[in-house]
Structures are given as structure tokens and as C-alpha cells.
N, C-alpha and C positions, 0 to 999 in steps of 0.2 A: 502494500498499500504505499503510496508516495506521500510525502511528507508536504502539508499545506504550503508551507513558505518555498518549497522547490518547485510547485507547479507554474508554468507561464501564465500570465495574464496578458490578454490583448491590449493593445494600448487603448486607450480612452484617453480623449481630448478632455483638459479642463472645462472646454467650453460648451461640452455636449449637452443639449436641454437648456444652454443659457440664452442664446440667441442675441448676443448684444446690438448687433443692428437691427434687429426686427424692431428692439424696444426704442433704439433712437430714430430710427424713420417715424415710427407712429408719434413718437413725441413731436417731431418735426410737422409731422402731417396735422396732428391736433393743433398745434400752432398756427396752421394755414388756416385752419377750418374756424378759428377763434377768432382771427385777423379779418377774415371775410366777413364774420357777424358782428364784430365789435370795431366801429371806424376808429380805433385811436391812433395817434400820429406814432411815426415812426421810433421817438425819440424815448417814449415810453417803454416799447419793447426792448431798446437798448438798456435800459436803466435795468430793466428785468435781468437780461445777460449778464449784465456788470453785479446785480445783488448775488444772483445767484452763485456765480463763481467766485464771488469775494466770502459768500457763506462755504464754498468748500475749501477756500484755500485757507480760512480760518480755522475751520474744523481741523485741516491737516496739520496747520503750522502750531497752533496753540499748545499750551502742554496739557497734558491730561489731567492735571491736578486741580485745575481751574472748574467752577461748576458750569460756567458759560459752555466750556467745550464739550463737557458732557450732553448736554442739551442740544449744542450744535450736530455733535455726533449723532446723536438721537434724530435728529429732525432732518438732515441731509441724508442720514443710512451710509454713512461714510466707511462702514465698516462692510458693507457687500459689496459685489463684485461691479455692479454697476450705481454708482450714487444717486441717489432721488436728485440733487442739486445739480448734477451732469443732465440728466433729464431735462428739469427746468430750464438749463440753461439751452439746451438744443429746442426746446419748445418755443422758448421767446425767440431764437434765432430764426426758427421758420416763421413765426408771426413777424419780425422785423424785416425778412427778406418780402414776405408778400406786401407789407404796409408801404416798403420804399419803392416797389415797381407796380402798385397798383396805380392803374391812371386816374385822374380827376374830370369826372366827365362834365364838360361846360356847355353851354348853346352852340359852341363852335363846333363839336363833336356829332355825327350823325347818330351815335348811341343815344344821345339824350332825347332824341324825339321817339325812341322805341316806345311801345305801348301808352302813347299819348292817343286822347281823342282827336283833335284837329292837328291840321299840319302848320305852321306858322305862313304868315301874310307872304313873306319873301319866297316860299318855295312854292304858295299856291298860286302865285302869279306865272312862275316859271311854267307849271302844268298847264 
């Protein structure tokens, strides 16, 4: 009978079942969807990126003896493989990207007149 310590174990990736890119992409998509629903300026989303990265850095660099560090590590889930603060930063990054490239629809754009009951006077005379 073989010794259990001598049996070969197949290589198992440490990321098996973890899927970090999936969760990061899902966070980015969530930020894009929220930015579509909430028309906030881009600087608000940049502040969210900065705040989440600041909390992540503080949770990493502050000594464990501080009470604040304990709460920061708990809130950011720093000890896990994919910290929550990193997901919050990617969420805000996706929202910021969407907010900065969204066009401002004014009467000079043709999209301004979509789903409007009547045509403006300038276009009515042309037709």
C-alpha cells in the first residue's frame, strides 16, 4: 500500500475556481451600467477610484496594531485574493470611462430629435 505522502498529486492552479478576470470584468460592467443610469460628472467617478485605491493602500501599509487598520482590512477584504477595494476601483474606473465618452446631446445633434412629437421649424420648411 503506497504512503499518502508519496502519491503524486496532479498540478492544481491556485486560481482554479477563482476567476479574477470574471469578477473584475463584472465590476467594470456594473460601473458602466450605473453610469448610464446616473448622469454624474466624471470627476465623481475619479474620486471613487482615488478613494478606493487610498483605502487599499492604507489597509496594506498601516501597522496591524492600529484599530483603524483592523476595520480597513475588514471593510476592504484585504486578506482575500481579490480585495473588495480593488473591485470598487475597477467599478469606478468603468463608470468614469463611460461618463467621459458619453456625448452631450444638444439641439445640434440629430439624436436630440428622436422620439419627439414634432419636427422643428427649420426642418419642417426643408421637407
